[in-house]
C-alpha positions in Angstrom: -9.9 -6.9 12.0 -13.3 -8.0 11.1 -13.3 -10.9 13.5 -12.0 -8.8 16.4 -14.6 -6.2 15.7 -17.5 -8.6 15.8 -16.5 -10.8 18.6 -17.6 -8.5 21.5 -21.1 -8.1 19.8 -21.8 -11.7 18.8 -20.4 -13.5 21.9 -23.4 -14.6 24.0 -25.9 -12.9 21.7 -29.2 -14.4 20.7 -30.5 -14.2 17.3 -34.0 -12.8 17.6 -34.7 -12.5 13.8 -33.3 -13.3 10.4 -34.2 -11.4 7.2 -32.9 -12.8 3.9 -33.2 -9.8 1.4 -31.5 -11.5 -1.4 -31.7 -15.4 -1.8 -28.4 -15.2 -4.0 -26.6 -14.7 -0.7 -27.6 -18.2 0.4 -26.2 -19.9 -2.6 -23.7 -21.6 -0.3 -26.3 -22.8 2.3 -27.4 -26.4 1.7 -31.2 -26.5 1.8 -31.2 -30.1 2.9 -30.0 -28.8 6.2 -33.2 -26.9 6.7 -34.5 -23.3 6.4 -31.8 -20.8 7.0 -33.9 -18.3 9.2 -35.8 -21.0 11.0 -32.5 -22.8 12.1 -31.0 -19.5 13.4 -33.9 -17.8 15.1 -33.6 -18.3 18.8 -30.0 -19.6 18.6 -27.2 -18.1 20.8 -23.8 -17.5 19.4 -20.7 -18.3 21.4 -17.9 -16.4 19.5 -16.3 -15.4 16.1 -13.6 -17.3 14.4 -11.7 -16.6 11.2 -9.5 -18.3 8.6 -8.8 -16.5 5.4 -12.0 -15.1 4.0 -14.1 -17.5 6.0 -15.8 -16.1 9.2 -17.8 -18.3 11.5 -19.9 -18.2 14.6 -20.3 -21.3 16.6 -24.0 -21.9 17.6 -24.2 -22.9 21.3 -28.0 -23.2 21.7 -30.9 -23.6 19.3 -32.0 -25.8 16.3 -28.5 -25.4 14.8 -26.6 -26.1 18.2 -23.1 -27.7 17.5 -22.9 -26.3 14.0 -21.8 -22.8 13.0 -23.3 -19.8 11.1 -20.6 -19.2 8.4 -19.9 -16.5 6.0 -17.5 -16.3 3.1 -16.8 -12.6 2.3 -15.7 -13.3 -1.3 -14.3 -10.1 -2.9 -16.6 -7.5 -1.5 -18.5 -9.2 1.4 -18.7 -7.4 4.7 -20.3 -7.9 8.1 -21.5 -4.7 9.5 -22.7 -3.8 13.0 -25.6 -1.4 13.1 -28.0 0.2 15.5 -31.6 -1.2 14.8 -33.2 0.8 12.0 -29.9 1.8 10.4 -29.8 0.0 7.1 -27.1 -0.5 4.4 -27.9 -0.2 0.7 -26.5 -3.5 -0.3 -27.6 -5.5 2.8 -28.3 -9.2 1.6 -29.0 -10.8 4.9 -29.7 -9.1 8.3 -29.5 -10.8 11.7 -31.2 -9.1 14.7 -29.3 -9.7 17.9 -30.0 -9.3 21.5 -26.8 -9.1 23.6 -26.8 -9.2 27.5 -24.5 -6.2 27.6 -24.9 -4.3 24.5 -28.7 -4.6 23.9 -30.3 -4.8 20.5 -28.0 -4.8 17.4 -28.2 -5.6 13.7 -25.5 -7.5 11.9 -25.8 -6.9 8.2 -24.2 -9.0 5.6 -23.5 -6.6 2.7 -21.9 -7.8 -0.5 -21.6 -5.7 -3.5 -20.7 -8.4 -6.0 -22.5 -11.4 -4.4 -19.3 -13.6 -4.8 -19.7 -14.3 -1.0 -22.5 -15.8 1.0 -23.7 -17.2 4.3 -24.6 -20.6 5.3 -25.1 -23.1 8.3 -22.2 -25.6 8.3 -21.0 -28.5 10.2 -17.6 -28.8 11.9 -15.0 -31.3 11.1 -11.5 -31.9 12.6 -8.7 -29.7 11.3 -6.1 -31.5 9.2 -3.3 -30.7 11.6 -5.3 -31.2 14.9 -4.6 -27.6 15.9 -7.1 -24.7 16.7 -8.9 -23.8 13.5 -8.1 -20.2 13.4 -8.3 -16.8 15.1 -10.9 -17.2 18.0 -10.0 -14.4 20.4 -11.3 -15.0 23.8 -13.4 -17.9 22.4 -11.3 -21.1 22.1 -12.6 -22.9 19.0 -10.8 -26.2 19.4 -9.4 -28.3 16.7 -12.6 -28.0 14.5 -13.3 -26.1 11.3 -16.3 -25.6 9.0 -16.5 -28.4 6.4 -16.5 -25.9 3.5 -13.4 -24.2 4.9 -11.2 -27.2 5.6 -9.2 -26.8 2.4 -8.2 -23.2 3.3 -4.6 -22.9 4.4 -3.7 -20.9 7.6 -2.7 -17.3 7.1 0.8 -16.0 7.9 -0.3 -14.3 11.2 -2.0 -17.5 12.6 0.1 -18.7 15.5 0.0 -22.3 14.0 1.2 -21.2 10.6 3.9 -23.7 9.4 6.7 -21.7 7.9 8.6 -24.9 6.6 5.4 -26.3 4.9 5.0 -23.0 3.1 8.5 -22.9 1.9 8.2 -26.5 0.8 5.1 -25.6 -1.0 6.8 -22.8 -2.8 9.6 -25.1 -3.8 7.2 -27.5 -5.5 5.4 -24.9 -7.5 6.4 -24.3 -11.1 4.3 -21.1 -11.1 4.9 -17.4 -10.6 5.3 -16.2 -7.2 2.2 -14.1 -7.0 0.1 -17.0 -8.2 1.4 -18.9 -5.3 0.7 -16.2 -2.8 -2.9 -16.1 -4.1 -3.3 -19.9 -3.8 -5.6 -20.4 -0.8 -4.5 -24.0 -0.3 -1.0 -22.8 0.3 -1.5 -19.6 2.3 -4.5 -17.6 3.1 -5.3 -14.0 3.8 -3.3 -12.5 1.0 -5.3 -10.6 -1.7 -4.1 -8.8 -4.8 -3.2 -5.7 -3.1 -1.2 -7.3 -0.2 0.6 -9.5 -2.7 1.8 -6.6 -4.7 2.9 -4.7 -1.7 4.8 -7.7 -0.2 6.5 -8.4 -3.5 7.6 -4.9 -3.9 9.0 -4.9 -0.3 10.8 -8.1 -1.1 12.1 -6.9 -4.5 10.5 -9.8 -6.3 8.8 -9.8 -9.8 5.3 -11.1 -9.6 6.0 -13.7 -12.4 9.3 -15.0 -11.0 8.9 -18.9 -10.7 8.4 -19.9 -7.1 10.6 -22.9 -7.2 13.6 -20.9 -8.3 13.5 -18.4 -5.5 16.4 -19.1 -2.9 15.4 -20.1 0.5 16.8 -16.8 2.0 14.5 -14.9 -0.4 11.5 -17.0 0.5 12.1 -16.4 4.2 12.4 -12.6 3.4 9.2 -12.6 1.4 7.2 -14.3 4.2 8.4 -11.6 6.7 7.5 -8.9 4.2 4.0 -10.5 3.9 3.6 -10.4 7.6 4.9 -6.9 7.9 2.2 -5.7 5.2 -0.6 -7.5 7.0 0.3 -6.2 10.5 0.4 -2.8 9.1 -2.9 -3.1 7.3 -4.5 -4.3 10.6 -3.0 -1.4 12.6 -4.3 1.1 10.1 -7.8 -0.5 9.6 -7.4 -2.3 6.3 -7.6 -0.9 2.8 -10.5 1.2 1.5 -10.8 2.7 -1.9 -14.3 3.9 -1.8 -17.2 4.3 0.6 -18.4 0.7 0.1 -15.4 -1.0 1.8 -15.4 -0.2 5.5 -14.9 -2.1 8.8 -17.6 -3.5 11.1 -18.5 -0.1 12.4 -18.6 1.6 9.1 -15.2 3.3 9.2 -12.9 3.4 6.2 -9.4 1.9 6.3 -6.4 4.0 5.9 -3.7 1.6 4.6 -4.4 2.9 1.1 -2.4 5.9 2.0 0.6 3.8 2.7 0.7 1.7 -0.5 4.1 1.6 -2.4 3.1 -0.3 -5.4 -0.7 -1.2 -5.8 -2.6 1.5 -7.6 0.7 3.7 -7.9 1.2 3.1 -11.7 2.8 6.2 -13.4 4.3 7.4 -10.1 8.0 7.2 -8.9 8.9 4.1 -6.9 9.6 5.2 -3.2 12.7 3.2 -3.1 14.6 3.8 -6.5 12.7 6.5 -8.3 11.8 4.2 -11.3 8.2 4.4 -12.6 5.6 2.0 -11.2 3.8 0.0 -13.8 0.7 -2.0 -14.0 0.4 -5.2 -16.1 -2.6 -7.5 -16.6 -2.6 -10.5 -14.3 -5.5 -13.0 -13.7 -8.2 -10.6 -14.9 -6.8 -8.1 -12.4 -3.6 -6.2 -12.5 0.0 -6.5 -11.0 1.8 -3.3 -9.8 5.5 -3.3 -9.6 8.7 -1.4 -10.2 10.6 -3.0 -13.2 13.8 -1.3 -12.0 14.0 -2.9 -8.6 11.7 -5.9 -9.2 13.5 -7.3 -12.2 12.0 -10.1 -14.2 14.1 -13.3 -14.5 
């Protein structure tokens, strides 16, 4: 959703100015590569590509040509398109763009918790020699930013390997939710979507991955894909005004949640009470009646 919204605005755009409003947002940038703003000013971007929470814009011209402007969105990072002069309270980095069709634009990197960041990164071959991720009209080729090379594909990626994913689950002696949140196994699944997919698949979050039958693993993967597709259609999940899409609109998938955030309410499937348990400094939401622990 974020990548698709940004692509028309960044493809062919020239970066005319860079304002770093909070140096903490550059903690991922290697200063040995050079000054972040100086390397980008005057550069032309050729597209937008995504894998997991990594988003990158290949640089076609300028001092950083051949490299990419990369962003890791962390837990609360956003890339917001704005008209010049329209600011966002938590903007950490602002890029001024000049697009041949859309004119002047601001691209604000906003991050409430500062777990994310931006950087200029080099490209390396993908481990499977296939296109790196979602690139829309821009064909990114079999190259990926060095810092994102360890991130697995997400389940909506056309090159996602189902069999490798199932084999990975079979090797893991850990709870299934921990496996779903393991970015080296599968990406794109956060706490919310993991709870929703596990509810749909009738699996307890702490059930050991290796002990789940192959048919149940296949069903889980299909439920994961279904949850992600619905979230894309509905614009993602927003719980407050801080979390919006690239144009500033809130997502509506929160209105379709069956488990996450529904503690104390009746399970839409069986009528049992949805509960919340502590999990990895967050919470897991599930129905004890139809997602039984083993």
